[in-house]
C-alpha positions as CSV (number, residue, x, y, z in Angstrom):
1,X,0.0,0.0,0.0
2,X,1.3,3.4,-1.0
3,X,-0.1,6.5,0.7
4,X,0.4,10.1,-0.4
5,X,0.0,12.8,2.2
6,X,-0.5,16.4,0.8
7,X,2.0,18.4,2.8
8,X,4.0,21.6,3.4
9,X,7.1,22.0,5.5
10,X,6.9,24.2,8.6
11,X,10.1,24.5,10.6
12,X,11.2,20.9,11.0
13,X,7.8,19.3,10.6
14,X,5.8,18.3,7.6
15,X,2.2,19.6,8.0
16,X,-0.9,18.2,6.2
17,X,-1.9,20.6,3.5
18,X,-5.6,21.7,3.5
19,X,-6.0,21.8,-0.3
20,X,-5.0,18.7,-2.2
21,X,-4.2,20.1,-5.7
22,X,-2.3,23.1,-4.4
23,X,-0.1,21.2,-1.9
24,X,3.6,22.2,-1.9
25,X,4.6,18.5,-1.8
26,X,3.5,15.0,-1.2
27,X,5.0,12.6,1.3
28,X,4.8,9.2,-0.3
29,X,4.8,6.4,2.3
30,X,5.1,2.7,1.6
31,X,3.2,1.0,4.4
32,X,5.6,-2.0,4.3
33,X,8.9,-0.8,5.8
34,X,7.6,2.8,6.3
35,X,9.8,4.1,3.5
36,X,9.1,7.8,2.7
37,X,9.8,9.9,-0.3
38,X,9.2,13.6,-0.6
39,X,7.9,14.7,-4.0
40,X,7.4,18.3,-5.0
41,X,4.0,18.9,-6.5
42,X,4.7,19.6,-10.2
43,X,1.2,21.0,-10.7
44,X,0.9,23.3,-7.7
45,X,0.9,26.5,-9.7
46,X,-1.0,25.3,-12.8
47,X,-3.8,27.8,-13.5
48,X,-6.4,25.0,-14.2
49,X,-7.2,21.5,-13.1
50,X,-4.3,21.1,-10.7
51,X,-6.2,18.6,-8.6
52,X,-7.0,16.4,-11.6
53,X,-3.4,16.5,-12.8
54,X,-2.1,15.6,-9.4
55,X,-4.6,12.8,-9.1
56,X,-3.4,11.4,-12.5
57,X,0.2,11.7,-11.4
58,X,-0.3,9.9,-8.1
59,X,-2.3,7.1,-9.8
60,X,0.7,6.6,-12.1
61,X,2.9,6.5,-9.0
62,X,0.9,3.6,-7.7
63,X,-0.7,5.5,-4.8
64,X,-3.7,3.7,-3.2
65,X,-4.7,6.4,-0.7
66,X,-4.3,10.1,-0.3
67,X,-4.7,12.1,2.9
68,X,-5.3,15.8,3.0
69,X,-7.6,18.5,4.3
70,X,-10.0,18.5,1.4
71,X,-10.4,17.3,-2.2
72,X,-12.7,18.8,-4.8
73,X,-15.5,16.8,-6.2
74,X,-14.0,16.3,-9.6
75,X,-10.7,15.3,-8.2
76,X,-12.3,12.9,-5.8
77,X,-14.0,11.3,-8.8
78,X,-10.7,11.0,-10.7
79,X,-9.1,9.4,-7.6
80,X,-12.0,7.0,-7.1
81,X,-12.0,6.0,-10.8
82,X,-8.2,5.2,-10.4
83,X,-8.9,3.0,-7.3
84,X,-7.5,5.6,-4.9
85,X,-9.1,6.2,-1.5
86,X,-9.3,10.0,-0.7
87,X,-9.1,10.7,3.0
88,X,-10.3,14.2,3.8
89,X,-10.4,16.1,7.1
90,X,-6.8,15.4,8.0
91,X,-4.7,18.0,9.7
92,X,-1.7,18.3,12.0
93,X,1.6,16.7,11.1
94,X,2.0,14.0,8.5
95,X,2.9,11.5,11.2
96,X,-0.3,12.4,13.1
97,X,-2.4,12.0,9.9
98,X,-0.8,8.6,9.2
99,X,-1.4,7.4,12.8
100,X,-5.1,8.5,12.5
101,X,-5.5,6.7,9.1
102,X,-4.0,3.4,10.4
103,X,-6.1,3.6,13.6
104,X,-9.4,3.8,11.6
């Protein structure tokens, strides 16, 4: 299972980003082995459809779940069609979001 957490860096912590498509970066986490890779969001500043482009990119990366504050309806549809769970309502640090996700 590969999880993508929409994030931004604040001081020494990675904080969950409230808006999926405009996130500064994504922390990609492999559940097995807890390997983490930080990927800069290549579509953050796109004037249109950033969420859809990010969804397509993460699907190609093999992501099975995304965690963030919120995902727009169209983007949620793209993620769902790609077999990706979209977890919304997450906040705090990336570690806190992952703990909450795995506890549910």
